[in-house]
N, C-alpha and C positions, 0 to 999 in steps of 0.2 A: 502495502499500501504506499503510495507516495506520501511522503512529510511535508506538513502544509507550512509555509514559511511566509510571515507578512513583508511584505515591500511597500515603501514610498517612492515616488517618483520623483526625480531631481530636477528641478528646471534650475535655468541660469546657468552660472560657469560650470564648466565640466572639465576644466584642466585639472594638472598635477596638483596645485594648491589647494585648488578645491576638495581634491582627493584626500589629501594629506589634512584639509580641517574636518573633512565627512570621518576619517578612523579615529581621528583625535576625540569625535562627539562619540566615540561608538557605535561606529558602523561601517560597513564595507560598500563600497562601489558596486555595481552591477551594471550587464547590459543583458538586455533580453533582444534576441532576432530571431530572425526566420520566416517561414510561411510567407515569403512575398512582402512581410509587414514592415513598415518603420521599424527600426531600432528604437527601444526604451530605455532611460539611463534611468538606472532605480539605486535604491539603499537597503541593505540588510542590517540588521543590528547585528554585532559582532558575537552574540550569544546563539542568535540562530545559524547562523555561519557555525560555528563550533558542533551545535546538534548536528548538522549535515555532516560534518566531518567524521564525528562519533557515529552514527547510524551508517556511516557510507552511502549514503540517499543518493540516487541517480536521478530518479524524478521526483519532482517536487512540484505542490499546488500554490501558486501564488495568490495570496489574496493581500486585501487592502486597498492600495489605489490602483493596483493593476489584477484581473481574475483570470490567469491560465495556467496550463499545464505545460511544463518545462523540463528539459534535461539538462544537468549541470555540467556543459560540456569541456570548460575549462577553471580550472582555478591557478591563479598566480601569486607567488609567496615571496615574502621577501628573500635575501639572501642567504640567511641561516633556515629558512625553509621552514619555519615557527607560524610568522603570523601572513593570513589571509590576504592581500592587497586588492585583488578584485577577481570578480566571477564571470563567466560567461555561461549566460544561459539562453537556450535553445527549443521555441516553440516545437510543441509535439502536438501531436493526435495520437491518442494511446493504442491507435489499430494501426499507424505505419509504422513501416520496420525501420529500423536504424542499427548502425554500425558502429561497435561499442567497443574497448578495452575491458575486459575483466582478468581478474588474477587467476592465476592457476595454484589449488591447493594441492601440493603432495601429501599422497596415503601410503602410509607404511614405511618398511625399512627393508632396503634393496638387498637381495643376496649377497653381490657383489661387494658390497660395503662392510657385510661381516666378515667377509672372505680377505679382508684388508684394502680393499680397493679406495679410492677417491671419488667420493659424491660431487658431480657439478651439476648445478641447475642454472642451464645455459638460457633460459627465458623464466618470468615471472608471471608474464601474463598473456592473452591470445588475444586477438581480435576477431569478433562474431559480429553476423546480422542477427538481429531479431524482432517481433515486435515489439514496443516500448513495453507492454505488458509485461512482458516475460523475459525482461533482462536479469540475468542471474547475476548475483553477490560474486559467485565465483564458479569455477570449474573444476573438475576432479580428476585425478589422475594417479592410479594406482602404480606403484613403483617396488612394489614388494618382489616379483618375479625379475629384475632387471639386475642381471651378473655382471662379472668383470666384461671390460670392453662393451657392454651391450648398451643401447641409448632406447629412448621413447621419444616420438616426433608429437608433433602438434595434433596431428589425425587421431594419435591414440589418445586425446583427451575426452574425457565422460561428459557428453554434452546433452542438456534437457532437452526435452521437445520443443519442436519450433525454433533452434539455436541454430546457426549453419558457422561451421568455421571459415574465418575469410583469411585470418592466417595461413600461408603455404602449408598443406599437409605434411612436406617432408622437413618441414624448418625441425630441426634437434632440439627439445626444449629439455632435457635431462640425460644422463648419462654417467656410467659407474668407470673410471679410468685405473688400470694398473698403475702400480709406482712403480715408474722407470726402470729402478736399480732391480727389480725381480727378476727379471728377463735375462740380464745379464749373470746374475748368481746361479742362476737354474745351467745355465750354458757352463759356467765355470765349473760347477759342481760336475756336470756329464761328462766334461773333458780331464777331470781329474778320476773320474772313475774308469776311464776306458786305456 
């Protein structure tokens, strides 16, 4: 279910100084765009933005000066990655399809890791296409059966119904690598035995 977000219209000056003043007053500047309608400059309270981040909300129901359903399409952070400086909101129809990036949740402990291999997570997210109402919070990849020198690709990720993978299927997202020195040691041991 979409999170309800109270918004206010920002009229007048929209430059850097105005955005700083807005943030000092406890709000975050935002822009609402899409569906061939005019962009609307908005303000959202800092507490509401923190709630959006905490709940990983993708779809929000805008209330107040603007009543729309929107997708959080981009968040701009300060250089330290702590404070949200700006939010981009894209108008959406709940039945339309969108392309979004969703995190991968790796499930299980790989066999190769138990055998001394090095586990490498090559990607932490994949791009998918789905109806707005079906955007998953995450997608899952079971890695229990991954042995030494084996990998799993984006096409191995378990996708919910109505969700289609956009990331190329052959993209390696997870693999277990042998420790480089092990092969050399085995060869030396074989040479000594002969």
